[in-house]
N, C-alpha and C positions, 0 to 999 in steps of 0.2 A: 776643389783644387785638382787640376788634371795630373795624372800620373804618367811620368815619361814613359814612352814607347809601350803603352798599354794597349793591345789591339781590341779590348773591350770598351775603351771610349767610344761613344756613340757619336757620330759625326751627324749633327743637323744643321750646322752653321755652314752657309757656302764659303766663308773665309777660310775654313779648313779644307777646302777641296783643292789640295795642292796638284797641280799638273792638269786639272780638269775644268780650269776656267773657261776656255773656249767652249769645250763640250756643253757645259752648263749653261752659258749663254744660248746656245744652240737650242737646249731643251726647253727655255723659257719661251723663245720666238715661237716654236713648234707648239707649245701649251697655247700660248695667246693666239695663235692662228686657229686654235680649235681642231686641231689635226690629231687622229689616233695615232699612237707611235709606240714602238717597241725598243726597249733597251736590253741589249743582248750581251752577257759576259759570262765568263765563268765564276765560279764560287770563289768568294774572296776578293774578287776584282773591283770592289767598289760600287755596285749597283744601288744597294740599300742607301749608302750614304749619298749618294745622287739624288735618289728619290726623296728622301727625308729631308735633305737640304732644299730641293726644289719644293717641297711641301712647304717649309719655313718661309721661304722667299716669297712665295705666291700670297701667303697669307698676310705678309705686311707690306707688299708692295701696292701703293696706291694706283699705279697704272695697270695692275693685273686685270686681266678679262676674264679670268675664271676663279670660282671657289673650289679650292683643293681638299681632297679626303685621301689620306695614305691606308692601305690595306696591306695586311699580311696575314692570309687565312691560316698559317702555320700556328699564330699565336692563338686561335680560336678553334683549332681543328676537333677538340673534344666536345664542344658546345655547338658549333655550327656545321651541319651536315645535310646534304640535299638540296636540290634547287631551289625550293620555295624558301627554306633558310637562308640560302645566299641573299635572297632579295629582302627578307626580313633583316637580316645583319645590315644590308646597305642602307635600309630605311633608319635602323636604330643607330648606326654609327654617324649618318648624315645629320639626324636630328640631334644627338648629342652634342655635336660641334656646334650647329647652330644654336643650340641652347646656351653653351659655354659662351659663345660670341654675342650673347644677347640680342640676335637676330630673331629667334624663335622663342616668344615669350607668353603667349595665349594660345590656348587650345584652337585647332582649326579641324574642320569637317572635310575629308577627302574620301569620295566615293562612298559616303554614309558612315564612315569610320572615323570616330573622334581621335585625333593625335594631339597627345598632350605634351608640351616640353619637358625634357629631362636630359640632365647631364651624365647619366649614367645609362649607357647603351643596353646593359643587362636588363634593365627595368622594361624599357621600349620593347626588346627582344621577346622577353616573357608575355608582354601584353599583346604582341602581334601574332602570338600563338593561336588566338582566337579567330584571326581572319583566315579564311579557307584558302589553301594552297593555290588555287586558281586565280584567285583575286590579288595575291600579295605582288605579282610584277606589275600590274596596271596601277596598284595603289603606289608604289615606288614611283612609277612615271609621273603620275599626278603630283606627287609632293615634290619631286626634282624639278619639274617644270613651274610649279607654282614659285618655289624660291629662285628659281633662275629668272624668273620675271620680275620679282621683287627685287632681286640683287642687281637686275641687268648684267649679269655674269653667267657663264656657262659652268654646270656643276662638273668638276673634273676629279675622276677617280684615278688614284695611281695604285695598281695592282703588282704588289711584289710577289715574288716566288710564284708566278702566275701557273706555272705547270701543276703546281700542288692543287690549286684551285679546281684545275680541270680533271685532273686524275683521281683525286679523292674526295673532294666536296660536292660537286655537281653530280646529280644521278646520271647524267650522261653530258657529253660535251655540248650539245645542242641547248642545253640550259641557259648557254651565254647568248641565244640567239635575241632574246628580248632587249638585252643590253645593247648588242651590235644593232639591231634595228632602231633603237632609241636614238642612236648618234646621226641618224640622217633626218631627224624630225625637227620642226620648227616652232617656237612658241608663238603666241598671238602677237607678241611684239616683235616677231621674225628673228628671235636668236635661236642658236643651236642650244638646247636645255642640258646636253650631256656629251661629253667625250671622255677619253681614258688614255692612259698609259699604262703598258704592261712591263715587266722586268722579270727576266728569267735567263737561263743558260743555253736554251735552245731556241730557234727562231719561231714565230708564231706560224710561218708557212709550214714548217717541219711538224709542229704539234698538230695542226689541222691534218695534214696528211697522214700522221700516225693515228689519229683518232677516227680518219675517215670523214672528217667535217669540214671539207673545202668551202662550203658556203658559208663558214663563221669568218673567211678571211676578208678583213675590212681595214687591215693596218696600212696607212699613208706613208710611213715612214720607219726606216730601221737605223737604230743609232749603236754602235759597238762600243763596248767599254773595254779600252786596252790599258796596257801598262803605262805610267807616266814617264816622261823624258828625264833624262839626267840632271838637268838644272833645277827642274820643279823637286825631284826627288832630294836634291841637295839641300834644298830650302827646307823640306821637310824633316830631314834628319838633323839638320842645324836647331830647328824648331825643338824637336824632341830632346836634343842633347842639352838645350838651354834649359829645360825644366829640371836637369840633375844639377845638384849643388856640387862644384867641383867634379864636372864629369871628366872621367880618364881620358888623355888624351888620344889613346889608341883607338876610342869609340869615336871621338870626333873626326879623326882623320880616317875612319875605316868606312868611310861613306863609299868609296869605290868598291870595295869588297861586298859591302851589304847591297849595293845596286845589281851587282853581276849575281850576287846568290838569290836574291829576292825576284830578280827580272823586271825591277820597278813596280812592284805589287806593294802598296802602303802596308797592308795588312801583315804580309810575310816579313816586310822590313821591322815592322813594330815588334813581331815575335823574336826575329833575330837580335835586335837591340836590346831587348828585355834580357834575353837569356845572357847576352853578353855582359850586361852590367852587373847582374846578380851572380855570374860565376866568374867575371873577371877573365873570361877566356874567349877566344874566338870561336863561335859556334861551327859545327859541321851540319850537314844535311838533315842529320838525325833530329835537331831542333823543330824541323817543319815534316817531319816524316809522316804524322797522322795527317796534317792538311795535305800533302802533297799525296797521300795515298787516297784521300778521299777526292781528290783533283783526278788522278789518274783513273780511278775506278769509274767516275762518272763520264768518262769518254766511251766513244763506240768503239768495238772492236778494231774497225778500220783504221781508226785514229791512233789508236795503242800501236798498231803495226807500222805506221808512219813513224812514230816517235822512236819506235826501236830501230827502223832503219836509219834515222838521223843520227842517234847514239853511236851506231856501227860506221858512221861517216860514208855512209851510201851517197854516191852522186846520182843525179837524174832520175829523182824520184818521180813516178807516174802523177801526172795532174789528175785530180779528182775533186769532187764535192767536198770530201773529207779534208783534203789538204787545203783546199780554200777556205774551209771553215776554220781551221786551226790558224791559219794567217789572219784571218779576220779578225778572230779573238785575241790575237796578239801572243800566242802560244809558241809560234815559230815565227823566223824571218828567214829570208832568202838574202844568202851572200854569195855573189857570183854564181856557180852552178850547184852550190850546196844550200841546204837549209839547215839552221841551227836553233835549238830550244832557247827562248829568250830567259828563260829561270834556271840559273846555274845549278841550284840546289835539286831541281827536278831532274836534270840530267844525271847528277849523283845518284838519286833515288833510283833512276830506272837502272842505271849500271850495277845496283846492288840487288837487282832483282834477278832470280833465276830464269833467264829468258826462255830456254828450252821448255820448261816446265809450264810457264805461263802461257806460251803460244800453243802449247799441247791442249791445254784446257780451252784455250780459245776455240782451236778446230773443233773440238767435241761439240760444244754447244751449238757452233755454227753448223756443223755438218747435220746433226739431228733436225736443226730449224729449217735447214734447205730442203731435207725430205718431207718435214711437215707441210712446207708451202708447196711442195709439189703434190703432196696428197690432196691438199685443199683445192688445187687447181682440178686435179683430175675428178673428183667427187662433184665440183661444179658443173664440169662439162658433162660429166655422165647423167646427172640429175638434169640438167637444162636440156640435154636432148630427149630424156623420156618425159619429163613433167612440163619443160618450157620455163621453169623457174630456177634460180640458184638457191643452193643452201647456206652458204656464207655469203652474204652481200658483198660485191666487189667494192673498192675503195678508189679515190683519185689516183694513188701512186701505190700500186701493189708492192714496189720494192721497198717501201718504208712500213708497210704492215706489221712485219713481225721482228722489227729491229728489237725492240725491248725483250723479246724472247731470245735473241740470239746474243745479246751483250752479256758478258760474264756477271752475274750477281755476286757481289764479294761485300755487300753491306745490306742493312735493313732497308735504306733507301732506294738501293737498286731492285731488291726483291720486291719492294712495294710496288715498283713500275712494272716489273715482269708479272706479277700477280694482277694488278689493275688491267694490263694489256691482254693477259690470257683470259680473264673475265669478259673483255669486251669482245673478244673473238667468238668466244663459246656462247655467250648469252645476248650480246648486242648486235652481233652480225647475223644473228640467226632469228632475230626480232621479225614479226609480221603483224599486221594490222588485223585484228579478229574483232568484230563487232564495234568498229570504230575506235579500238583500243590497242595499242601497241604491246604486244606480248612477247617476251623472250623465249627463246628456243622453239617458237612456234614453227619455224621451218625444218626443224630437225624430226626425223621419223620417229613416231612413237616407239616403234621395237627398239630404237636405239637410245632414247632419252629415259625410258621407263625404268627406274630403280638403277639408274645408272650412277656408280660410286665416284666415278671421274668428275662429273658434272657436280656431285656434291662437294667434292674437294674443292674444286674451282670456286665454288659459291662461297663457302666459309674461308677459304684462304684470302680471297679477296678483302674480307672484313677483318680478317685477324692478322696476317702476314702482308696483307696489301695496303699497308698504313696501319700500325696498331693502334692509331688514335680511334679509329672506326669503332673498336672493340667497347669505348667508353658509353657510346650511346646506342650500340647495336642491341636490338631486341631479337633474342634466340626464337626462331619458328618451332612449333612443336614438330618433333621428328627430324629436324635439322641436325646435321652433323656437328658435334661439337669441334672446338679448336684441338683439344686433346686427342680426340679421336682420330682428326686428320693427321697430326704429327705421328701418331702411334703407327698410322697405316704407311705414311710415306718415309719415316725413319726408324720405327721399331722402338721409339721411346716419346714420352710426352713433353721432353725437355725442348726448349724452343732454341732455334740457331742463333749463335753468337758469334761466333769466327768467321772469316772470309770463306774458309773451306766448308764451313756446315751451309752457309747460303748457297756455295756453288754446287754442292753434292745435292741438295734439295732441287735446285733449279734441273740439274741433269735428271734426277729421278722423274720430276713432273714431266719434263720434255718427253721422255721415253714413254710414259703413261700416255700422254697425249698422242703420241704416234701411233701407239697400239690402237687407241680408240679409234682414231682416223681409219686406220686399216679395216676395223670392223665395220665403220660406217661406209667405207667404200664397197664393202662386199654386199651390205644391206642394199645400197643403191644399185649396185649391178643387178642383183636379183628381183629388182622391182618390176 
């Protein structure tokens, strides 16, 4: 039995998608056209509910042209790590669902490998560890193609929280290339064997740009998940209220307040309704403070500045990609010559922040990162003039390369992004093919990288603070710096960061160290 106003109630039934009926039909149509698409929306805006409901609908719809499989790699972050294991998990998950549906009932041979039906993905995943890493992606393609032909449907993957997959699971973003290429192939029956949806808080184009992997861009359509309208919200509020025996009249008639406070976000509304019912008192923004802080901290610095200006009631805010992104995601709207924040409690939260202190912190991280960007450009120009090659390989959009470095780190997730991006710059951007194998740091001068403590810090930081889950399966190399040693060097203590100021101070410390190392590298290149 459902509990009223329970934000933890999982939505997998399309009938529970209040206000997203049209959007849902659009997703069904795109899926059946076998197009790759991205679902973009801020955290708690309902992306997961849409994906899971879509998965449910397609499973039971007799007219469906796809066989869907839902993925959330955050759920298996400690077990699945590395590009080859992504493909092993993809096989294991697909096989387990095919087995549960009685579609896959007898062992089959693919590329000389016997695949036995199993309803437990973990068993299949363990069995696939015997398959060489290089052979796994091809094995996945053969299995997916076989069942696509058998079912006369396209195998359709729904990747939730896809940024996590790219940042922390794949060895590097190009690990997705096999899946990307697979979407353009045809089976012997002329079917598209594979297609996918991704869902996340940033666009696919943005992520490809940040990771310097523009060649991965293969999205056909972008769909934004926005707040629901008042009529739909009213229906949802009435439904939730009906689950309460003798619901207080103040809650039933408080739908207008709830809509304005939550901005039409069902998750926020349920938190508000739950608190209202249990306390018998109309809530303030404090009931959503942790969620609003999570939302606000997830934004880029430029977007935070825009929200500050809106709260100050400033007119004629300069048009930019950041303003457009906030509008597209439904976080702000334009009324006349002014913009307003759609979530009333978010406005209250921002007003409660000590704006001057936050803006001062923002400028510090941005200023250091700006100097770092300038140093990288100077080092590249100097080395190219002397040797004809760059040290840090350029990316498609230099403006977005260091976004995760300059954005304030106030949580473990943000510091994970910071650590991952720093590793990408120091290790991946300096990769060079040596003897047919891509070697990280190969472009860095030996004089610079030999016994370099900062490089060791970046390495272990990516595995420990760059997504703590990685430490569960991380094998310490002999002589490699430990997590405790790293923290002691950076903070003078082995205690892990836990508060927003801990993460931010750690970010500033690392940025200062990076700037110092780049100055040393600049001198080395100059004297070549």
